[in-house]
Structure formats: C-alpha cells, structure tokens
Residue, then its C-alpha position, 0 to 999 in steps of 0.5 A: m322720162e319726158m320727151t324733148e321737143f325734137q323727139k315730139v316732132k319726130q314722133k308726130e312725123w312718124d305717126d303721120f307717116s304711119k297713118a298715111n301708109p297703113n299697109n306699109t309693113k304688109k307691102l314691104i313683106i310682100e315685096n321682099i318675100g323672095y328674100l325672106i324665103c332665101g334667108i329662111l332656107i339659108l338658115f335651115f341649111m346652115f343648121t342641118p346636121s352634117i349627118l345628112q351629107g353624103g360619103e366622100w372618096n378618100d385615099k388610103p395608103i396601101m402597100c402593093a407588090d408583086e406575087q413573090e414579095t407579097f406571099s413571102v411575108i404572108n408565109l412568114k406569118e404562117e397565115d392560111l387562105i380562108f376566103t376569096a371574093t370579087q370586090i367591086t371597087k374604083v381604081r385610079t387611072a391616069s386622069g384620076l378615079a375611073k368612072n366605072p368600078v371594076g371587079v378585083k379579087v380579094l383574098m383573106y389570110v389568117n393565122p388562127e393561133s397567133g390571131t394575125y390576118t392579111v387582106v389582099e386584093y389582086h389587080p390582074t391588069y397591073k399583076s399587082y397584089c395590094v395589102i389593104s388591111f393587116g393586123t392582129n386579134f382576128q376573131v370568128f363570129i360565125g356560129g357564135v364567138q370562138 
C-alpha cells in the first residue's frame, strides 16, 4: 500500500528527528530508570504468591463459664483429664490484644469409649474456664494408631 503525501512528510520529519537525536531512546531510559524499577517492583509484588504473607490474628468464638458450669458438662460426657499444659497465648484487654502473651493452663478431657473430648483453658485472672475445642472421634497416635 502506497503512502500518502501527508504520511511521507511525517515519515521524513520522524527520520530527520531520529538522525538529529540518535541517543534519544537511551536518554529516555536513563532519565526514567527510577520509574522503570518501581514499575518492575510493583509487578513483582502483584504476582508474588499469597503464601509469602504472614499469619494474622483471628477471633474464634469460644465458650467461657465458671468452674461449676464447665465441669458439670464435662462430667455429663464422662470425660477424664488426660493432660495439662501451660499455653502461651495472647489475651484481650480493654484496649485490644495484650502486647505480651501470658501463660494459661490448658486441660484436655477425653471419654475413650465414646470418643468425645473437650479442651479447656483456665484464666486465673478472671477465674474463668473457656472451652476452646470440643468434639468427637478422639484418637490416640502415641505408639501407633489405637
């Protein structure tokens, strides 16, 4: 396809400009290298997998009650204490999550015949027992599956 006169004039102007400024592309890249690097970094972080993101604190609804109410339910399920431990955990204060974690007692009760279990944590400051997990199909894997 033949170029029109207008297109020929514009092409000549472009060719003349290119001849007069032979390093124009290099200059443009050098002058804008910072923008290019920022653009590359933005693209890199846009496509970085979310696996690299850190964990986040979530709120999990738990049931808390006094000693009598908590253990009346555990006794109804005929669960026995199988272990205790000290859990290092964040606790809530009036201003949100406490900066430093604290140690609270964790207790696990199990009924091996029915397979039910209850995990309780005791907060001595509040004299409160919180059920952080309960359920069925409890299995022991120490020394093999039993």
